[in-house]
Steps between C-alpha positions, in 0.01 A plus 500: 500500500755768412507643147713313248819653367428590134872472426517149642179314405429160648490185289123510448521857371798419279325202340177696459693778328632245251140410415407868470795547266354217288179699456282357776316730740492484879136401474593206275781394734256517791251284309774243435565485875131496587533820701397865481710749303551704817706215647729497197553874545607428858783283369656832397375732775504281812735217415230233507478194274742244645236225477467562125866494399501136387179551302633817338828328417314220320282751313804701388663178383187407304482844337864473398411163351237667281181466705273808481160353582398651835276205587787255453730728698243518779500120510878497531492758779218326685696176516807671649377739768684411820274480799587741777575376852292561809658625822536140615688406184215312336411558136203735469189367332551674167445328167814437299798270458846517651822489307646152473801442720404297805281192547132574465546827310424562135507740208341522158524675167276540198551588135228632269502536124760777480755340731444159338633643174834568667515157661362601842862549604394673822378160622845344468627641834201339674594162354873535567461629857264217586734247343789624712282477811397141424138597440212389284306658213152494352384659175183630342496517120245654263484387136235438237298196600584316177873529570481266799532132410299354788153597611467736794521319832676196355745326732742484208491880478535593867465205731326570829359835383176406329353841577819687420371659180288800402319513162465853363251662264773590250575133427804479727553292812710550810647181638695449819805277524621414847378617839601491864259210554662289225855605585564722200809490279866501599605865465867406452408295194290784362780745568718292269223491239465878507877547487515271196256740330707805597246626753200461269245353741226496236704286264613271782137435591388461137780249437402302809135490395591378152771254610269340757221467244270750666498758218526506123832619349350832386370580850495870585494596869289810567536521878735342750508500879771353722442425868797409718533379856735334745337192657485510882774299665 
């Protein structure tokens, strides 16, 4: 591959530079992508990185939304790495999720403690884009165990997902709401919910949990994940 033009960086290099400008190192960016730092350097020197543009774009969006936790950012990146194509046009067997847009494809976003404080606004585009595409959503929420109204695994909490919860040593629990197997939630409806809360995805989810009787009024979300997909035709 010919050397990249330093005066005209590709999209992967441009997005990576935004992360470097935010104080992250190339090694940290590489860890977020699950790759070696030498590959990130090649975004600048050899013009590589096209397969990581969507992941980098989501990470940059999360950082702008206030997320600084590298583990959470790695989770965001890992869910949005676009699989490369083989010579025959088939998707290569590389772990990762595709960006939502066509039937069968998906995307995801996560918000840790820091981004939660600002409403996890970087997740709003995931919700809105999926709503416009007629897709479905699923959520994972972490709160203190005593802030959930129903016991873990209860049908009244998340019907059809009896094993969709994870108890943690710090007294919190992660619970999953919706899945591809149960059909998930209408993304268009959730897009309206998020819009009604001015892009604050955290508050939209907290309000839904309280209004549906799943959480106490003083519930405090500590972690939030959104998974989006377009059902196959």
